[in-house]
Steps between C-alpha positions, in 0.01 A plus 500: 500500500147433392273360773339177394145439625312176481155530353237308685339233278116566467311171528202443283157503676341157573239399243328289772292634795554408855334187637375531874736792546806309369709617200566258216854363480729681258783316334768651287705257278879526573732643243700180477395148495481172301118464489341454163150597602328698765352184635841343547607797718190502716531125571853549597418803716174421671484242777141399397628240247455445130139377537382814668682724258347315200164526646535874533608536143216288380250712692644829360594619857851623412479832313726751349502887541208519247288270723489232237584131595854402414524155331717241658715462187573877480871560431702610794554876476736653761341785686144389438248567768237243598224516756282237663306443823636255749281223632382644831551261800220419729542720805337509836353846547664704781192579720591835622420843357744711315414858604589821326610776735592763247441552136540779247571524133857399538523244788309246700612404854351166624493334822599143416395201709732222608549207254435722190791513256593833342514417130428185290784257535532121528188350653351826607351681188143618530516492881743796517458853605572641159258268318221551763537884487496504123175308498335679789593854405480453120859635444666245261821708483551501873856408604687424830756761601664241750458161650375382831549147621194274456488420868539878612194717517456867456549802277606465129539764229369449148524735201214583274688615189790283363701806390521619861584170665885570494450818694332316787746212485772754555350578841584145608832476327634824636342454848284805463208327657463452875355164600415364844401153588337338801581148625398281792774288639624374850598750759856491627555741785881445463487641133597867516266701275474711296798402290620503141594159356764490221618195332579350164212284361528269206216310328611221269282400201309179572548530879190585702664697776739783500809516734740733666862483405828679580565812298394855432142556628243519228181488727399753759186473730383720783326287773284663769289342781141643485343289772531166686283310736507221764435215260845546341394673190624839369408736226786660301541788263746408215639764267704367216784718367573254211299248312673170506286180462347388836699769673276572792433134560864422488591784743227415744613138509864605551391700803339184654142616451377346169173623371200283590372279218817513286533163315864564416671670802645373732445173312324379190169319592416365150264618227155598603222358273281733305183590698682497839456859615577430871742702714607761255848654533456780755673767287304802373614788262324762727615848376600632153620867470614672184492797282336425170759544226232584242259733697720610777239411762613375842342171606504322833293197478415228765384148490177428684579137554572340842736218580297216632755352752494824679124574502399135560782266539277203588302530180812555289672185650199278495543175302171546304544884425416548129633158420473280204415129547849372440709272723832640360378858581441389861858375521647814349282719724595304811873535409451877466330514840768294665766731355306811633463347842870411517602857412271632769642255747846612416401866556329407821813364642645854505174648652542617864270326742167676555457616866216340682211716587417562861186353651187721511 
């Protein structure tokens, strides 16, 4: 019996350059549809509305594979590719450096700050790790090999050559890369550590939080206590064995020691306005270790960042720390602080009394 293989479709190159490190939008007209013109399809497909679409056509901003503007009354042609630049939203700059810890002709490993998204999406476009690195390093073809939550800081792997991106993505898909995270959370002396947490985590589309449910485990995390101190805080090493959404945050919350600064676990505290960079989530992608699938080199890389709640809890928890002038930001920040204090109080209830020191 003949083996049938599916040939990968080669996409045409973009006729438009990047803008601020952001690729143009590519649209391929569906093979079936009742649209008479290209304009009719884009009006139906794009949420911007007919006025915006008509304005883009009038300005010649929608182009075909040859780079020439496509007229609004062009007859609908199934399979036709179009390109245009989206209207970039106004974004508050993330005021923290994005540092490169390793770079060669194949990869870039960056140390991402808190609050910086990985790739352009939604309201975060130019203020993303990918767009900033493309601009700062002058590598327009740079691509992200994986994702890291916007609120999480630490190491991220990017690829220089698009044709090699799949090889590096396989490291994450096949769990061939070792990652270690660090977190600051309440200390519970009754919690036996180290331990491996196994559970089934589901994340529903449109719901902010993930949750644990009954069933076959699909999430595995190793939790180790690195250090703790008298004020009720502890520093943890977290080693994920799987990559479910919010996995480490969900598992720490389930253990009764939610990570400090988490706006979702144990409870949703409400949206934080743009420009409020107070009390970042105390979760850091600290270590990344892997064998390069292209060069064969062995890498063990380490983030140089620190978690502020551990090094200077007072500054991290201060109301005015790196704050924007916004009343709703104050309310959201206060809610997060209240949740953190409540978690620390719950952990303190299990803490044995400290013996009194003898007089000197």
